[in-house]
C-alpha atoms as one frame of an Amber mdcrd trajectory, in Angstrom:
protein
  -0.280   0.200   0.032   2.378   2.277   1.166   4.130   1.789  -3.085   0.879
   2.264  -4.585   0.648   5.770  -2.908   4.339   6.864  -3.556   4.209   6.161
  -7.479   0.643   7.865  -6.495   2.959  11.016  -4.913   5.251  10.334  -8.219
   3.632  10.595 -10.525   5.337   7.924 -12.200   2.185   6.262 -13.484   2.220
   9.328 -15.615   5.112   8.730 -16.979   5.340   5.863 -17.655   1.813   6.628
 -19.622   3.880   9.446 -20.993   6.947   7.182 -22.033   4.677   4.641 -24.223
   3.093   7.685 -25.977   6.911   9.012 -26.987   7.729   6.169 -28.140   5.143
   5.318 -30.507   5.754   9.033 -31.635   9.385   8.283 -31.891   8.526   5.476
 -34.308   6.851   7.386 -36.998   8.878  10.110 -36.435  11.688   7.332 -38.013
   9.250   5.805 -39.814   8.350   8.863 -41.627  12.648   9.325 -41.488  13.391
   6.218 -43.384  10.800   7.056 -46.168  12.080  10.162 -46.976  15.586   9.305
 -47.313  14.625   6.676 -50.002  12.309   9.180 -51.733  15.701  11.612 -51.350
  17.958   8.784 -52.776  15.379   7.724 -55.590  15.201  11.895 -56.578  18.302
  11.825 -56.967  18.728   9.117 -58.211  16.592  10.184 -61.097  18.600  13.536
 -61.073  21.675  11.988 -62.555  19.946   9.935 -64.976  18.739  13.415 -66.204
  22.574  14.561 -66.327  23.620  11.295 -67.812  21.012  11.491 -70.824  21.797
  15.376 -71.251  25.294  14.543 -71.785  25.317  12.145 -73.970  22.612  14.154
 -76.341  25.194  16.164 -78.353  24.472  19.903 -78.775  23.082  21.167 -82.889
  24.216  23.496 -84.277  20.608  24.849 -84.200  20.516  25.229 -80.605  24.014
  26.926 -80.237  22.954  29.314 -82.184  19.245  30.221 -80.613  21.009  29.968
 -77.017  24.164  32.165 -77.919  21.473  34.458 -79.089  19.355  34.938 -76.161
  22.332  35.207 -74.350  22.821  38.387 -75.932  20.950  41.287 -74.513  21.978
  43.284 -77.167  19.764  41.710 -79.971  16.694  43.118 -77.124  17.659  47.132
 -77.380  14.999  48.291 -79.219  16.150  51.138 -81.558
């Protein structure tokens, strides 16, 4: 009886329930972090594939001429 009174006085039951809730929340957060890490890795892979594809495709002369024209601010001045 004294132990039950002491536990109620200290509030160990409350602490125990809070610890269980925190453990559940921590588990959910860890699962969410794991899923986000997988998603980040997938995005990195997609970016590397896109960059490799862009490097393997040569730029044609027409594309280079258009890019040079667009990069020159003199071409957009009004008379």
